[in-house]
C-alpha positions in Angstrom: 115.0 81.0 55.5 113.4 83.8 54.6 114.4 87.4 54.5 113.1 89.0 58.1 114.0 92.9 58.7 115.8 92.2 61.9 116.8 88.5 61.6 118.9 87.8 58.0 119.1 91.6 56.6 118.3 94.9 58.2 120.1 95.5 61.8 120.2 92.4 63.6 121.9 91.5 67.2 123.2 87.6 65.6 125.0 87.1 63.3 122.9 85.0 60.4 123.7 81.4 59.4 122.5 79.1 57.0 120.9 80.3 53.5 117.7 82.5 52.2 115.4 81.1 50.5 114.4 84.7 49.5 111.5 84.1 46.3 113.4 86.2 44.6 117.1 87.0 43.1 118.9 90.8 42.5 122.5 91.2 40.5 124.7 93.0 42.5 128.4 92.8 40.3 129.4 96.3 39.4 126.3 97.6 41.0 126.3 99.2 44.7 123.2 98.3 46.8 121.4 99.6 49.8 118.3 98.5 52.3 116.4 101.2 55.2 116.2 99.9 58.3 115.5 101.3 61.8 118.3 100.1 64.4 117.4 98.8 67.7 117.1 100.2 70.6 120.3 100.1 72.7 122.2 100.5 69.5 125.8 102.7 69.5 128.2 100.6 66.5 128.0 98.4 63.7 130.6 96.2 64.2 129.8 93.6 61.0 128.3 94.2 57.6 127.2 90.9 55.3 125.3 90.7 52.1 124.1 86.8 50.3 125.8 85.7 47.7 123.0 82.9 45.9 125.6 81.8 43.0 129.1 80.4 43.1 131.0 83.2 40.7 134.4 84.3 39.6 136.5 86.1 42.6 135.5 89.5 42.6 136.2 92.9 45.3 133.4 94.2 47.6 132.8 97.4 49.8 130.2 97.9 52.8 129.6 100.8 54.2 126.7 102.4 56.0 124.9 105.8 55.0 122.6 108.3 56.9 119.5 108.8 55.1 118.3 111.8 53.5 114.9 112.8 53.3 113.9 108.9 52.5 117.0 107.9 50.6 120.8 107.1 51.0 122.8 110.2 51.8 126.6 110.6 53.4 128.4 108.3 55.2 128.3 107.4 58.0 131.6 106.5 59.8 134.1 105.2 57.1 133.6 102.5 53.5 135.4 99.3 54.6 136.3 98.8 50.6 139.2 95.7 50.6 136.8 93.1 51.2 137.5 89.6 48.9 134.0 87.4 48.5 135.4 84.6 47.5 134.1 82.3 45.1 131.3 79.7 46.9 127.9 80.5 47.1 126.8 82.0 51.2 127.5 85.0 53.6 130.2 87.1 53.1 130.8 89.4 56.1 133.2 91.7 57.1 134.0 92.2 60.9 136.0 93.8 62.9 134.2 97.3 61.9 133.3 100.4 64.2 130.9 102.5 63.8 129.2 104.5 65.6 125.1 105.0 65.4 122.0 106.6 67.4 119.6 104.4 68.1 116.0 104.0 66.6 117.4 106.3 64.0 117.1 105.1 60.0 119.8 104.3 58.1 120.7 103.0 55.3 123.2 99.4 54.7 125.3 99.5 51.5 127.5 97.3 49.4 128.5 97.1 46.6 130.6 94.4 44.5 133.1 94.8 41.0 131.9 93.0 37.8 132.3 89.4 38.2 132.0 86.8 34.4 129.3 85.7 35.0 125.9 87.5 37.5 126.4 87.6 41.1 123.0 87.6 43.1 122.1 88.2 45.8 117.8 87.4 48.2 115.6 89.6 47.4 112.3 90.2 48.1 109.2 92.8 46.8 107.8 93.2 49.4 108.2 93.9 53.8 110.6 95.9 52.9 111.4 99.9 54.2 113.6 101.0 51.1 115.5 100.3 48.9 118.2 101.6 46.5 120.6 100.7 44.0 123.6 102.1 41.1 124.4 100.6 38.1 127.8 100.4 36.7 129.9 101.0 39.7 133.0 100.2 40.7 133.6 101.7 44.5 130.8 102.9 46.9 129.6 106.5 46.2 130.5 109.1 48.9 127.7 111.0 49.0 125.8 108.6 47.5 123.5 110.9 45.4 121.0 109.9 43.4 120.4 105.8 42.4 118.9 104.2 39.4 116.2 101.9 41.4 114.6 103.1 43.6 111.3 100.7 46.1 110.6 101.6 49.9 108.8 98.3 49.5 112.3 95.5 48.0 114.5 94.2 50.8 117.5 92.6 50.0 119.4 89.8 51.9 121.7 93.0 53.3 123.0 93.3 57.2 124.4 95.3 60.1 125.0 93.7 63.0 125.3 96.2 66.3 126.0 96.6 69.5 124.3 97.7 71.8 124.6 99.0 75.4 122.4 97.2 78.2 119.6 98.4 79.6 117.8 98.1 83.1 120.0 97.4 86.3 122.8 95.9 85.9 125.5 97.2 87.3 127.9 94.7 89.3 130.1 94.0 91.9 132.6 91.9 92.8 132.1 89.6 95.9 134.1 87.1 96.1 135.5 86.2 92.4 131.4 85.8 91.8 129.9 88.9 90.2 127.1 90.5 92.4 123.9 93.0 91.0 123.9 96.1 92.8 119.9 96.5 93.1 120.1 100.1 93.9 122.7 103.1 94.3 123.0 105.6 96.6 124.8 108.7 96.7 124.9 111.1 100.0 124.2 114.4 99.7 123.9 116.6 102.6 124.5 114.0 105.5 121.3 112.3 103.6 121.5 108.8 101.6 119.7 109.7 98.6 118.7 106.9 95.6 120.1 106.9 93.2 117.2 106.6 90.1 119.4 106.5 87.4 122.7 106.1 85.5 123.8 107.9 81.8 126.6 108.1 79.7 127.5 110.4 76.9 128.7 108.7 73.4 128.9 110.9 70.7 127.0 114.1 72.1 124.4 111.6 73.0 123.7 110.6 77.1 122.5 106.7 77.2 121.6 104.9 79.1 123.2 102.1 81.8 120.3 101.4 84.3 
């Protein structure tokens, strides 16, 4: 399918499958590339980052990471980089799973990948429109920290890079098990001064930020 932010590039809630049909392609081997996207409501963690290899090329190592937005450009690394990952020699999605990168919902970030040089060009799907930010650095052997300056810069481009998020649930989602069946708790009350008061909302603190439970 074509590149769609929130579906097969940018932040996603389900990892993309199948080939991309982007109208253009861009060389990624020997370079670092990043796209900008806003984390979705409820997102608290990145658990997987991937990118699409258009070409069956030689084996090479790749790295992935998340960068904070710094006045419209990638800034500091968020969490830690994943720096040892085998690309393989086939086309298709190249994924790094098992990540644990804390993020904040509704916040701009940069999703990045770096691929070592391959003898023949390795490209990824690329579009000249519909994006919200693309940056690329040439002659790269590792993802930089911090990002620094870019060799290619556009606020319209998008590329086949995604980050799978883990989100907190919203709404009334407190449940209790009765007779081996989970029942939703429609309301919660607390006794104050011998009077039962309904709890309007429950929140938990994650990373010094209050997240709504229900």
